[in-house]
N, C-alpha and C positions, 0 to 999 in steps of 0.2 A: 452467555457471552461477555464478560470485562475485560476481556485478556486480548490483544492483541496475537493475531496465529498465524503461524507462518511455513510455509512448504517450497521448496525448493523442488522447483522442475523443468526441465527441457519446453525452448518454444512450441516445438510440436506438442506436447502434451498440454502446454496452453490456447493452443488454436483447437485441440481437440473442447474444451469447453466455452468455446466459443468468444475469445479473445476478439477475434474481428468483428464486429459487429457492436462491441462495448465502444464505452464512451474512449477518448484520452485526453490525457493533459502533461502539459511537461514545465516545470521552474530551475529559474536558474538556480545559481546560490545564495542562497538568504536564510532567515530566520522567522517563524511566524509561528502564532498560536492558532489551530484548529478544534474546533469542534463538529464531531461524525451527528448529524439530523439522525439516519437514517444507515444501517450497518451498507460496509464497503466494502468492495473485490477486488485488489490493481493486481496486474501481471508486471511485473518492473522489466522493463528491457535495460535498459538505462539509468546509473547515478548511484550516489552510496550518499546517503540516508539516515541519523539518527535520530528517531522519533521518543521524546519525552512525555510518560504517563504516568504519574503519580511518583511512584518513588524507583520506578521498574524504564529501562528503555529497551531499545530494537532498534540492533544495527537491521538496514533496509540495506540490501543490493540487488544489480542481474542476476535476471532467472527467481525469481526470490512473486508465490502468491501469497499475499498478505489480506488479510483480515481485517476490517475496523469494526469495533464493538459500535453501535449505535447507543448515543448521548457521549459518548467519552471525549471528553478532553486531553487536550494534548501540546506539546512542540514542535517541532515539525525543525530540524534543523540542516538544510538540504548543504551536502558537503561537495557534490558535485551534479550536475544540473540533471536531474530527475526527469525518462521517461515514459509513463507509463501508460495502459490500459483500466480501467474499471468500472463495473458497474457497481449497483444494488442487491441490496436480499439475497445473494449467493455466497451462503457460510462456507468455507469448505470446512472440512475433518480434519 
């Protein structure tokens, strides 16, 4: 996988995946470079983010399960404070 994969789901569906045991992270509006040392899967509770990767960009909003591939370099543009649960090596289909 070399692209970001997204899937819309309800909080109840996400809880069935075990997000209550995942790490938590939040970030105020800002722009920064990021590289994923491992595959990361996150469920977004709140926020509005554009992730630019290569010539593509992904718009991330609440209710999305998002998978970032290992080794991906990108730029995060946090437009509205993001709050997410995340874990590693839990790819989505």
